[in-house]
C-alpha positions as semicolon CSV with decimal commas, in nm:
position;residue;x (nm);y (nm);z (nm)
1;M;0,000;0,000;0,000
2;A;0,282;0,243;0,084
3;V;0,453;0,167;-0,248
4;L;0,134;0,249;-0,437
5;I;0,102;0,581;-0,253
6;L;0,468;0,664;-0,327
7;V;0,426;0,581;-0,696
8;L;0,112;0,794;-0,721
9;L;0,281;1,079;-0,535
10;L;0,582;1,058;-0,766
11;A;0,357;1,060;-1,074
12;L;0,173;1,365;-0,938
13;I;0,497;1,554;-0,870
14;L;0,649;1,471;-1,208
15;G;0,327;1,552;-1,392
16;G;0,302;1,888;-1,220
17;A;0,668;1,965;-1,290
18;G;0,624;1,868;-1,654
19;F;0,328;2,105;-1,690
20;A;0,518;2,388;-1,518
21;I;0,825;2,335;-1,737
22;H;0,607;2,336;-2,049
23;I;0,452;2,669;-1,947
24;L;0,798;2,811;-1,868
25;W;0,917;2,725;-2,220
26;W;0,629;2,928;-2,364
27;V;0,708;3,220;-2,131
28;A;1,078;3,203;-2,228
29;G;0,984;3,210;-2,597
30;V;0,765;3,518;-2,553
31;V;1,038;3,696;-2,355
32;A;1,297;3,613;-2,623
33;V;1,073;3,754;-2,897
34;L;1,013;4,075;-2,699
35;W;1,387;4,106;-2,635
36;L;1,466;4,074;-3,006
37;L;1,193;4,325;-3,094
38;G;1,352;4,566;-2,847
39;F;1,677;4,549;-3,045
40;V;1,495;4,611;-3,372
41;F;1,292;4,908;-3,245
42;R;1,594;5,056;-3,066
43;S;1,794;5,058;-3,389
44;F;1,509;5,233;-3,573
45;G;1,441;5,477;-3,290
46;S;1,798;5,597;-3,243
47;A;1,857;5,677;-3,612
48;G;1,713;6,029;-3,597
49;S;1,775;6,122;-3,235
50;G;2,139;6,223;-3,277
51;G;2,261;6,006;-2,990
52;S;2,517;5,731;-3,002
53;R;2,384;5,394;-3,115
54;G;2,529;5,198;-2,825
55;R;2,384;5,417;-2,551
56;R;2,073;5,270;-2,391
57;Y;1,993;5,523;-2,116
58;R;2,021;5,901;-2,092
59;W;2,203;5,898;-1,759
């Protein structure tokens, strides 16, 4: 009986971890796309501002 409970508990933990890891992959993909878009829009935005291209912040 204890072995059955341990197996079910292990399956529950691994199933929950698998779902969480799957969701984290989607979140990581969205963050990577937003990060790349930030590079694209920064290069377009700094073309007419007269500042240096490598500078990210005003201070």
